[in-house]
C-alpha positions as CSV (number, residue, x, y, z in Angstrom):
1,X,-31.5,-31.5,-7.0
2,X,-33.2,-27.8,-8.0
3,X,-30.0,-25.3,-7.1
4,X,-31.5,-22.1,-6.0
5,X,-29.7,-18.8,-5.4
6,X,-31.0,-19.2,-1.9
7,X,-29.3,-22.6,-1.4
8,X,-26.4,-21.3,-3.1
9,X,-25.8,-18.4,-0.8
10,X,-26.9,-20.7,2.5
11,X,-23.8,-23.0,1.3
12,X,-21.4,-20.2,0.5
13,X,-22.1,-18.5,4.0
14,X,-20.1,-21.7,5.6
15,X,-16.9,-19.9,3.7
16,X,-14.9,-17.7,5.5
17,X,-12.8,-14.6,4.6
18,X,-9.3,-16.1,6.5
19,X,-8.3,-12.1,7.1
20,X,-11.6,-10.6,7.9
21,X,-13.2,-13.1,9.8
22,X,-16.6,-13.4,8.5
23,X,-18.3,-15.6,5.9
24,X,-18.4,-14.5,2.1
25,X,-21.9,-13.8,2.2
26,X,-22.4,-11.4,5.0
27,X,-19.5,-9.5,3.5
28,X,-21.4,-9.1,0.4
29,X,-18.4,-10.7,-1.4
30,X,-20.5,-13.3,-3.5
31,X,-22.4,-11.3,-6.5
32,X,-24.3,-12.1,-9.9
33,X,-25.3,-16.0,-9.0
34,X,-27.0,-17.4,-11.6
35,X,-28.4,-21.3,-11.7
36,X,-29.6,-23.3,-14.8
37,X,-29.6,-26.8,-14.2
38,X,-26.6,-28.4,-13.0
39,X,-24.5,-25.0,-14.2
40,X,-23.8,-22.6,-11.4
41,X,-22.0,-19.2,-12.1
42,X,-21.1,-16.2,-9.5
43,X,-18.2,-13.5,-9.0
44,X,-16.3,-13.5,-5.8
45,X,-15.4,-10.1,-5.1
46,X,-12.3,-9.9,-2.9
47,X,-11.2,-6.7,-1.0
48,X,-8.1,-6.1,-3.3
49,X,-6.2,-7.4,-6.3
50,X,-3.4,-8.3,-4.2
51,X,-5.3,-10.9,-2.4
52,X,-2.6,-13.8,-1.8
53,X,-5.8,-16.2,-0.5
54,X,-7.5,-16.2,-3.9
55,X,-7.2,-19.5,-4.8
56,X,-7.5,-20.6,-1.0
57,X,-10.9,-18.7,-1.2
58,X,-12.0,-20.4,-4.5
59,X,-11.2,-24.0,-3.7
60,X,-13.2,-23.3,-0.4
61,X,-16.3,-22.3,-2.7
62,X,-16.1,-25.4,-4.5
63,X,-16.0,-27.8,-1.6
64,X,-18.7,-25.9,0.2
65,X,-21.0,-26.1,-3.3
66,X,-19.9,-29.6,-4.2
67,X,-20.7,-30.8,-0.6
68,X,-24.1,-29.2,-0.7
69,X,-25.1,-29.9,-4.6
70,X,-22.5,-33.3,-5.6
71,X,-19.8,-33.3,-7.7
72,X,-21.9,-33.1,-11.0
73,X,-22.3,-29.7,-10.2
74,X,-20.7,-27.4,-13.3
75,X,-19.2,-24.3,-11.7
76,X,-17.9,-21.0,-13.1
77,X,-16.4,-18.8,-10.6
78,X,-15.1,-15.6,-11.4
79,X,-12.5,-13.9,-9.0
80,X,-12.5,-10.2,-9.0
81,X,-12.0,-7.2,-6.6
82,X,-12.9,-4.2,-5.4
83,X,-10.9,-2.2,-3.1
84,X,-12.4,-1.4,0.3
85,X,-12.5,2.0,1.9
86,X,-13.8,4.1,4.7
87,X,-13.2,7.4,3.0
88,X,-16.7,7.7,1.3
89,X,-17.6,11.5,0.6
90,X,-14.1,12.6,1.5
91,X,-14.1,16.1,0.7
92,X,-10.5,16.2,-0.7
93,X,-9.3,13.4,-3.0
94,X,-12.9,11.7,-3.2
95,X,-11.9,9.3,-5.7
96,X,-9.0,8.1,-3.9
97,X,-10.0,4.9,-1.6
98,X,-7.0,4.6,0.4
99,X,-3.9,7.1,1.8
100,X,-1.3,5.4,2.8
101,X,1.8,7.1,4.4
102,X,5.2,5.3,4.7
103,X,7.2,6.8,6.9
104,X,10.8,6.1,9.0
105,X,12.3,7.5,12.2
106,X,15.7,8.4,10.3
107,X,17.1,8.9,7.0
108,X,19.4,6.0,5.2
109,X,16.7,3.2,5.8
110,X,15.7,2.7,2.4
111,X,12.1,4.3,2.7
112,X,11.9,5.6,-0.8
113,X,12.9,2.1,-2.2
114,X,10.3,0.4,-0.3
115,X,7.7,2.8,-1.1
116,X,8.7,3.0,-5.0
117,X,8.5,-1.1,-5.3
118,X,5.6,-1.1,-3.0
119,X,3.6,1.1,-5.3
120,X,4.6,-0.8,-8.6
121,X,4.2,-4.2,-7.0
122,X,0.8,-3.0,-6.4
123,X,0.0,-1.6,-9.6
124,X,1.0,-5.2,-10.9
125,X,-1.5,-6.7,-9.2
126,X,-4.1,-4.2,-11.3
127,X,-4.7,-2.0,-8.6
128,X,-4.9,1.8,-9.2
129,X,-1.8,3.7,-7.5
130,X,-0.4,7.3,-6.8
131,X,2.8,8.0,-5.3
132,X,3.5,11.3,-3.7
133,X,7.0,12.3,-2.5
134,X,6.8,14.3,0.0
135,X,10.5,14.9,0.9
136,X,10.7,18.2,-0.2
137,X,14.7,18.9,0.2
138,X,15.8,15.4,-1.0
139,X,13.3,14.3,-3.6
140,X,14.1,11.0,-5.2
141,X,11.1,9.2,-6.8
142,X,12.0,10.9,-10.0
143,X,15.4,9.3,-10.2
144,X,13.7,5.8,-9.2
145,X,11.6,5.8,-11.4
146,X,13.4,7.3,-14.5
147,X,11.8,10.1,-14.6
148,X,14.1,13.0,-13.9
149,X,13.8,15.3,-16.8
150,X,9.9,14.7,-17.1
151,X,7.5,17.7,-16.4
152,X,3.8,17.2,-15.5
153,X,1.6,19.2,-17.7
154,X,-0.8,21.8,-16.2
155,X,-4.4,22.9,-17.2
156,X,-7.2,24.9,-16.2
157,X,-10.1,23.6,-14.4
158,X,-12.7,26.4,-12.8
159,X,-10.0,29.3,-12.9
160,X,-7.6,26.8,-11.1
161,X,-4.5,25.6,-12.2
162,X,-4.4,21.5,-11.9
163,X,-1.2,19.5,-12.2
164,X,-1.2,16.1,-14.0
165,X,1.1,13.7,-12.4
166,X,3.7,11.8,-14.5
167,X,2.8,8.4,-15.3
168,X,5.6,5.5,-15.3
169,X,5.2,1.6,-14.6
170,X,1.6,1.8,-14.1
171,X,1.9,4.3,-11.1
172,X,0.8,8.2,-11.2
173,X,3.6,10.1,-9.5
174,X,4.3,13.6,-8.1
175,X,7.4,15.3,-6.7
176,X,9.3,18.4,-6.2
177,X,11.4,17.0,-8.4
178,X,9.6,17.3,-11.6
179,X,9.4,21.1,-10.4
180,X,13.0,22.3,-9.5
181,X,16.3,22.1,-11.4
182,X,17.9,18.7,-10.4
183,X,20.9,20.3,-9.4
184,X,19.8,22.8,-6.8
185,X,18.9,22.7,-3.4
186,X,15.3,23.5,-2.2
187,X,15.9,25.6,1.2
188,X,12.4,26.2,2.0
189,X,11.1,26.6,5.9
190,X,8.4,24.3,7.1
191,X,5.4,26.0,6.2
192,X,6.6,26.5,2.5
193,X,7.2,22.7,2.2
194,X,4.2,22.0,4.0
195,X,2.4,24.3,1.7
196,X,4.0,22.2,-1.2
197,X,2.5,18.9,0.3
198,X,-1.1,20.6,0.2
199,X,-0.9,21.4,-3.5
200,X,0.4,17.6,-4.3
201,X,-2.7,16.3,-2.5
202,X,-5.2,19.2,-3.7
203,X,-4.1,20.6,-6.9
204,X,-3.2,17.2,-8.9
205,X,-5.2,15.3,-11.1
206,X,-5.0,11.8,-8.9
207,X,-8.3,10.5,-10.3
208,X,-9.6,7.4,-9.4
209,X,-7.3,5.5,-7.0
210,X,-7.1,2.2,-4.9
211,X,-4.1,3.2,-2.8
212,X,-2.1,6.9,-2.6
213,X,1.2,6.0,-1.3
214,X,2.5,9.3,0.5
215,X,6.8,9.1,0.9
216,X,7.2,10.9,4.2
217,X,10.5,12.7,4.6
218,X,12.6,11.1,7.8
219,X,11.7,12.4,11.4
220,X,8.5,14.0,12.4
221,X,8.3,16.9,11.0
222,X,5.9,19.7,9.5
223,X,5.1,17.6,7.0
224,X,4.0,14.7,8.7
225,X,1.7,17.1,10.6
226,X,0.5,18.9,7.5
227,X,-0.4,15.6,6.0
228,X,-2.5,14.1,8.8
229,X,-4.1,17.7,9.3
230,X,-5.2,17.8,5.4
231,X,-6.4,14.3,4.9
232,X,-7.6,11.0,6.7
233,X,-5.0,9.0,6.6
234,X,-6.2,5.4,6.0
235,X,-3.0,4.0,7.7
236,X,0.8,4.2,8.4
237,X,3.7,1.7,7.3
238,X,7.1,2.2,9.2
239,X,10.1,1.1,7.3
240,X,13.3,0.3,9.5
241,X,16.3,-1.5,9.3
242,X,17.3,-4.0,11.8
243,X,19.9,-2.0,14.4
244,X,19.3,-0.9,17.2
245,X,19.8,2.8,16.2
246,X,17.5,2.6,13.7
247,X,14.7,0.8,15.7
248,X,15.3,3.7,18.5
249,X,14.2,6.5,15.4
250,X,11.5,4.4,14.0
251,X,10.1,3.9,17.5
252,X,9.3,7.6,17.6
253,X,7.8,7.8,14.0
254,X,5.5,4.7,15.1
255,X,4.4,6.1,18.3
256,X,3.8,9.8,16.7
257,X,1.2,7.9,14.8
258,X,-0.3,6.3,17.8
259,X,-0.8,9.4,19.8
260,X,-4.2,10.0,20.9
261,X,-4.6,13.8,19.1
262,X,-3.0,11.7,15.8
263,X,-4.6,8.4,16.1
264,X,-3.6,7.3,12.8
265,X,-3.6,3.4,12.5
266,X,-0.4,1.6,12.0
267,X,-0.7,-1.1,9.1
268,X,2.6,-2.6,10.3
269,X,6.5,-2.8,10.4
270,X,8.9,-3.5,7.4
271,X,12.3,-4.7,7.9
272,X,14.5,-3.3,5.0
273,X,18.2,-4.5,5.0
274,X,17.1,-7.6,6.8
275,X,20.2,-9.6,5.6
276,X,22.5,-9.5,3.1
277,X,22.7,-12.7,-0.1
278,X,25.3,-12.4,-2.5
279,X,24.3,-13.7,-6.2
280,X,26.2,-16.3,-6.0
281,X,25.4,-17.5,-2.8
282,X,21.5,-17.1,-3.2
283,X,21.1,-19.8,-0.1
284,X,23.3,-17.8,2.5
285,X,22.0,-15.2,4.6
286,X,24.4,-12.7,6.6
287,X,22.5,-10.5,9.2
288,X,25.1,-7.4,8.5
289,X,22.9,-5.0,10.3
290,X,21.3,-7.2,13.4
291,X,18.5,-9.7,13.1
292,X,14.6,-9.6,13.5
293,X,14.7,-6.0,15.1
294,X,11.7,-5.0,12.9
295,X,9.9,-8.0,14.2
296,X,10.9,-7.2,17.5
297,X,9.6,-3.3,17.0
298,X,6.3,-4.7,15.8
299,X,5.7,-6.9,18.6
300,X,6.6,-4.2,21.2
301,X,3.6,-1.9,19.7
302,X,1.5,-4.9,18.6
303,X,1.3,-4.2,15.3
304,X,1.5,-6.1,12.2
305,X,5.1,-7.3,10.9
306,X,4.8,-7.0,7.2
307,X,8.1,-8.5,5.7
308,X,11.9,-8.3,5.6
309,X,13.6,-7.2,2.1
310,X,17.2,-8.5,1.9
311,X,19.8,-5.8,1.0
312,X,21.4,-7.0,-2.4
313,X,23.1,-5.2,-4.9
314,X,20.4,-5.9,-7.6
315,X,18.2,-3.6,-5.6
316,X,20.9,-0.3,-5.7
317,X,21.2,-0.8,-9.2
318,X,17.6,-1.0,-9.7
319,X,17.2,2.3,-7.9
320,X,20.1,4.0,-9.8
321,X,19.3,3.0,-13.3
322,X,15.2,4.0,-12.7
323,X,13.9,0.5,-13.3
324,X,12.5,-0.8,-9.7
325,X,13.7,-4.1,-8.3
326,X,10.3,-5.7,-8.5
327,X,10.0,-5.5,-12.0
328,X,13.0,-8.1,-12.1
329,X,12.5,-11.4,-11.5
330,X,14.5,-13.3,-8.8
331,X,14.5,-12.8,-5.0
332,X,13.9,-9.1,-4.7
333,X,10.6,-9.5,-6.9
334,X,9.4,-12.0,-4.4
335,X,10.1,-10.2,-1.3
336,X,8.6,-7.0,-2.7
337,X,5.1,-8.5,-4.0
338,X,4.7,-10.6,-0.7
339,X,5.2,-7.2,1.1
340,X,2.5,-5.7,-1.2
341,X,0.0,-8.6,-0.6
342,X,0.6,-8.1,3.1
343,X,0.0,-4.3,3.1
344,X,-3.1,-4.8,1.0
345,X,-4.7,-7.3,3.2
346,X,-3.7,-4.9,6.4
347,X,-5.9,-2.4,4.6
348,X,-8.6,-4.4,3.9
349,X,-8.6,-5.7,7.6
350,X,-8.3,-2.2,8.6
351,X,-11.1,-0.6,6.7
352,X,-13.6,-3.7,7.9
353,X,-12.5,-3.2,11.5
354,X,-12.1,0.4,12.3
355,X,-13.8,3.5,12.2
356,X,-12.8,6.6,9.7
357,X,-9.6,8.3,10.5
358,X,-10.4,11.8,11.0
359,X,-8.6,14.9,10.0
360,X,-6.0,15.6,12.7
361,X,-6.7,19.2,14.7
362,X,-3.4,19.5,16.6
363,X,-2.8,23.1,18.2
364,X,0.5,24.0,17.0
């Protein structure tokens, strides 16, 4: 049988991306098809390097081609990725594909811990990742990345000072903690804090990024409005713990993004401190803050539930030592890696399904 490019594409048009619900050919994910005799090679370009369905898609391609051309076929399939975006031609951060807000209704739910580990987990898959610490009065990212003593370099570009972000564990970082003495309080009114965030977005050399995570302060403050008024945000992630008091505040945070005048897609809810597992009893789960509160919140607002993170001593130790838990083998690495995959999938689904997010115009 003669293997032609047309026949190959026809066979592969029966293979669907499980998340995007369209076939690989229609999605433009099949590239560089080369057929010689019974040898066939091509690339499958996934929507993220963090795709958890990579092997499933590859196996489905093999089955479809063997059905069409027989089992004598010699296949060479290269699985690669190109993170999708709806931020083409953006005036600010033009080379950043996706801007993701990490928010919570209240403090103390582990938002910065989740942001740090998510950023490192995404970078570990091969994605280009940046993280903005937008909590001006309580910056914790420098501690969590063990770069408290670092100071970013500054260069001149067209008569303007451009800050070069600190890089650690494959993630580009920017925080007010790099620019102020560690022991001093940052006592700024809202407009000053908002101005600092604008600088972190427009005056930092972020370069080419697949994901820029913005770790927001608790609540729904000036900082949140400044962010959505400065850049079109791809989507927001809500961090909560399972108990009622945290869920009540997380509901407000989630509602803010869903308001018609803001209208930022909610990529999903993360339930942090979902259960406690002692190291010596790895099979035991103690639901000390309640059970499945984050899942109920996601269901109520009809948004994805991205996953749950246990409360274990190792996560606290990693935050203090500045070596993120996702870099250590074990339960927490698994949990944060799964969370990063879930987030990457929701970004790809959002980019395929929805229109561009617009810069918000709010009368204040």
